[in-house]
C-alpha positions in Angstrom: 4.9 229.6 -3.2 2.4 231.4 -5.6 -0.4 232.5 -3.6 -3.4 232.2 -5.9 -2.7 229.1 -7.4 -2.7 227.6 -3.6 -5.6 229.6 -2.3 -7.3 227.9 -5.5 -6.4 224.4 -4.7 -7.8 225.5 -1.7 -11.2 226.7 -2.0 -11.7 224.1 -5.1 -10.4 221.1 -2.2 -13.4 223.1 0.1 -15.9 222.9 -2.4 -15.1 219.1 -3.3 -15.7 218.2 0.7 -18.7 220.2 0.4 -20.3 218.6 -2.2 -19.2 215.0 -1.4 -20.9 215.9 2.3 -23.9 216.9 0.4 -23.8 214.0 -1.8 -23.4 211.4 1.7 -26.4 212.8 3.2 -28.8 212.7 -0.5 -27.0 208.7 -0.9 -28.0 207.8 2.8 -31.4 209.9 3.3 -32.7 210.3 -0.4 -35.3 208.1 -0.5 -37.8 208.8 2.3 -35.0 208.6 5.0 -33.9 205.3 3.2 -30.9 204.4 1.4 -31.1 205.7 -2.1 -27.7 203.8 -3.6 -27.1 205.1 -7.6 -28.5 201.9 -9.5 -26.9 200.5 -12.2 -29.4 197.3 -13.5 -30.8 196.9 -16.4 -33.9 195.6 -15.1 -35.9 198.5 -12.9 -37.8 195.9 -11.0 -34.4 194.2 -9.3 -32.9 195.7 -6.8 -29.8 197.7 -7.1 -26.7 196.3 -8.3 -24.6 195.9 -4.8 -21.3 196.0 -6.9 -22.0 199.7 -7.8 -23.0 200.2 -4.4 -19.9 199.4 -3.2 -18.0 201.3 -5.4 -19.7 204.7 -5.2 -19.5 204.3 -1.4 -15.8 203.8 -1.7 -15.7 206.6 -4.0 -17.9 209.2 -2.0 -16.5 208.0 1.9 -12.8 207.4 0.6 -12.5 210.8 -1.8 -14.1 212.4 1.6 -11.1 211.2 3.9 -8.6 212.4 1.0 -9.7 215.6 0.4 -9.8 216.2 4.0 -6.3 214.8 4.6 -4.9 216.8 2.3 -7.0 220.4 3.9 -5.2 219.2 7.6 -1.6 218.6 5.7 -1.7 222.1 3.8 -2.8 224.2 6.7 -0.2 222.2 8.7 2.7 222.3 5.2 2.5 223.8 2.4 4.9 221.1 0.9 4.1 219.9 -2.6 3.3 216.3 -4.0 2.4 214.6 -6.6 0.2 212.6 -5.5 -2.4 214.9 -5.2 -2.1 215.6 -8.9 -2.3 211.8 -9.4 -5.4 211.3 -7.0 -7.5 214.4 -8.7 -6.2 212.3 -11.6 -7.9 209.2 -10.5 -10.9 210.9 -8.8 -11.9 212.4 -12.6 -12.5 209.2 -13.4 -14.1 207.2 -10.5 -16.2 210.7 -10.2 -17.2 210.7 -13.4 -18.2 206.6 -13.8 -20.4 207.1 -10.4 -22.2 209.6 -12.1 -22.4 208.5 -15.6 -24.1 205.1 -13.5 -26.3 207.3 -11.6 -27.7 209.0 -14.0 -28.2 206.3 -16.4 -29.7 204.5 -13.6 -31.9 207.4 -12.3 -32.8 208.7 -16.0 -34.9 206.0 -16.8 -36.4 204.6 -12.8 -39.9 204.4 -12.7 -41.2 204.3 -9.3 -43.5 201.7 -7.4 -46.6 203.6 -9.0 -45.8 202.9 -12.6 -46.8 205.5 -15.1 -46.1 208.2 -12.2 -43.7 210.7 -14.2 -42.3 213.1 -11.5 -40.9 211.2 -8.5 -39.2 212.7 -5.1 -37.2 209.8 -5.5 -36.0 210.0 -9.3 -35.2 213.8 -8.8 -32.7 213.3 -5.7 -31.6 210.5 -7.7 -30.5 212.7 -11.2 -28.9 215.5 -8.1 -27.0 212.7 -7.0 -25.5 211.6 -10.8 -25.4 215.5 -11.0 -23.7 216.5 -8.0 -20.8 213.4 -8.8 -20.4 215.4 -12.5 -19.9 218.7 -10.4 -17.1 216.8 -8.1 -15.7 215.1 -11.3 -15.3 218.9 -12.7 -13.6 220.4 -9.4 -11.1 217.4 -9.7 -10.4 218.4 -13.4 -10.0 221.7 -12.0 -7.5 220.8 -8.7 -5.2 218.4 -10.9 -4.8 221.6 -13.2 -4.0 223.9 -10.8 -2.3 221.4 -8.6 0.0 220.7 -11.4 0.8 224.3 -11.8 1.4 224.4 -7.7 3.9 222.0 -8.5 5.8 223.6 -11.5 5.7 227.2 -10.5 9.3 227.8 -10.4 9.7 226.2 -14.1 10.5 222.3 -13.2 9.8 220.4 -15.2 10.3 216.8 -14.0 7.2 216.3 -12.1 6.7 212.9 -12.4 10.5 212.4 -11.4 9.7 213.3 -8.0 8.7 209.6 -6.5 
């Protein structure tokens, strides 16, 4: 097994887990110790959309658990799996969706004091969206590395392993 791609994918997974821990902390306590959320409503006077919050929470927690389980699996065994590449591809789309929703909401956010341009809540919300973009990029990099790792022996039957 090639050591370079294996070390690369483990490093990227550690970075993804660290970003997700930061995201979970900001998501849960970003509004002066209260729940921040990602938003997703057109009328900023309304409460945040529950469906979007459920999806964002699922992406944050689900991919955190998945990345930790894959890291533990790599410590136990070096067996390659097409599932890892597939989950990275799915992660690209889910993280990009959550990022776009968060950035859209927080970019147009106006806090409770009306015309106040700068607010801590808005800055933290924009940071959450930006970190989601970074996590989507990390999933893209990890998908490429994982695909290379899976096909390192010249085996071009990537999807025939199921």
